[in-house]
Phi, psi and omega in degrees: 000337176055238184301323179298321178296318178294324177292318179296320179299318180295317181296322177296316181292320180296326177285353176059036176289158180304146181302322180294324180293314181299316179298315183293319179296318176296320181296320178299315181289330175291321176299320179296316177295317179293328181292321180269336184057035178220146177299139176303336176303330183263003182253159181226202185296320178302320178291322177296315181293326176297317179294314179296323176299320178295321175300318177299314180295333178277358178087024180298142178290163176299323182290324178293320178298320179296321177295319179296316179298317181299315178297315181292321179297321177293316180300314185274327182285324187250300185292318180269350180053050174234067186299333180293329175284315182301319183296334184265358177283118186288137174283137175285155179280119180250123181296138179274119180244119181284134180286153172292132180255129178284138173286169175301317181293320181292322178299314181296316177297320182294313180293326177289341185271352180288118188285322186277134185301307186298307184294331181290318180287328176298310181297323178292321177295321177301316180285316186293335178243003177069034186271148165295150185298324176295324176297315179299314183295330183271004179298145174243156184308322182290348178283344181269108181255088185293333183291316182267351180073039181228156175238125174275126187241134176261108188259203182299141179066022181057029177274131180270145174213167174244140174230163185287149174260112181297135177302320182289325177293321179302321177300314183292317182295321180294320180291320178299313182300316183294325183280323188256334186045061184302140179241167176100001179096341181255148177294325177238080186292153178266195180287332179266139181303134174079006179239147179284168173302144182272150179297329181294319180295321179292320179302318181295320179295321181292320181301317179296320182293321180297318179293323182294320183269359176059046176280135181264001176278156175279112187236127173233169177306330180292337180300329178291326174292319177297319181297315179307306184297314181296315182294326177295316178299320183290339179254018167092008177291134179303135184296336178290324176293319178297321178301317181291319179299321183280342183078026178278141179245004185226149177295337177296338180266307177222297181194177178302142181299128182227130179289136175232132183300151175298327180294323178295316181297321182295338182271350181284133177277131176291142176295344178295327177292342183271343183300133180085002176251174181296328183289342180294340180295339180282345182271080182245000000 
């Protein structure tokens, strides 16, 4: 794509999309260009449908098709300024699949089964605060505000939000800090200097724990975030508060985006504090 690739990369960066989305969108449009061996400037809707049809014939999943459609819509709608073409690119139908939700007991067993201290604390933090695993890995010591009972989180698109700091989690974080004295700027440093622990490393540790406790559910690091939200709903937390805690901006994720004060967030009890208590029985 040459110069067009650079222009699209700049446009993606200006839109402040997540780094992973920017990378995938660029890759999808490069695939499109390679398929036709012609600049996208000279191609139209028919060529786009031909390419998407080929992906279907190759057995591409609905999610892969969706990513390619998103990339091409961005390329034509924004970078090439041809919104009439972008509007006519059809979105693929993606089946809605409900994730397996961990119960309170399963969550407790799973977190206890993680053998490595650092990955165990990362996963515990992800559940206790409802974080995406990348958000948990990128936490810095200064993000933990023990005085106000808050954690500052850098989410998708570099958007900041605040979530409650579980009292039980704070005890664990202090013990972890005392034992490891992490360096490099991150609370959970990775193998390379100046970089955080990777999501893939955490995922592998969780997979071992899942096997160890013989869970038959499909569990990924994101499952802990699902469990966090579900357990809060089951214990009576307002869905608008949960939406703010998760950093959702759309009703398609939780509900219409609603601002909740930091003071309100700080008073919400994390479901992690309930594990092992009588109230945990409500988290099914």
